[in-house]
N, C-alpha and C positions, 0 to 999 in steps of 0.2 A: 849687595842688594839681592833679594830673593828673585827667583824667575817670575813669581807671580806679580810682584811689584812692577818688574820690567814689562812684563806682558800688559799689565794695566796702563802703564805710561803710553805704550805703543798703541794700544787699543783707543785710548783717549785721542790720540793724535789722529788716527784713522777716523774715528767718529766725527771729530772736528772737520776734518778734510771731506767727509761725505756730506755734511751740512752745507759746507762751502760750495761743493759741486751742485748740490740741489739749488741753492740760491743762484749760482751762475747759470744753470739751465733755465730757471725762471726768468731771469733777466733776458737772456738770449731770446726766449720764446715771446716775450713783450716786444723786443725789437723786431722779431719776425712778423708780429701783427702789424706793426708800424709799416713795415716794408710792404706787406700784403696791400695795405690801404692805398699806397702809391701805385703799386702794379696795378691794382683794380681800376684806379681812377684814370689810369694811362693805357689800359687794355694790354697789359704785358702778362705773358704767361707766367704761371707760378714757377714752373721749372725752367731754370735758365742753365742749360747743360753746360756751356763753357764756364760759367761761374762755378758750377759744382764740381767739374773735373779739376779746375785749378785749386779749388779749396781742398779737395781730397789729396791732390799731389803735394800741396804745401804742408798739410797735416801729417802725411806719411813721412815726408822729409824731416820734419821737426821731430817727429816720434823717433825715427831712426837715430838722429843725433842724440836723443835723450834715452837710447836704449829702451824704448818701449815697442813692444810687438806690433808689427804692421798689421797683422790679421786683427788684433785687438782694436786698433785705431780704425781700421775698415769697418769693423762691426759696429762700434760705437758710433761713428760718423754717419754710417748708413742708416742707423736708427734715429739719430738726431735729425737727419735730412728728412726721413720719413715722417717724423713728427712735425717738422717745420712745414712740409707739404700739406699735412692734415690741417694745420692751423691756417694755412693760406686758402684751403678749399672751403672753409666754413662760411 
């Protein structure tokens, strides 16, 4: 197989995974909106520090097991968390 063909196969897989990631983020943020409704109705603060710290710890642990960079996971999850808080502040 020529290297271009092989590259195209891998690039197609990456493109497919990227679309899946975007769909997963969309679904996640829809759930965040539902959580915010519950929090708002019950006068609960958007930021739940204990929950956030545990989530980050669990995700970093999983990343390490899967050989994914801790700094990458921290960066991504901090941004996901920031977006979630923005949704909850609408």
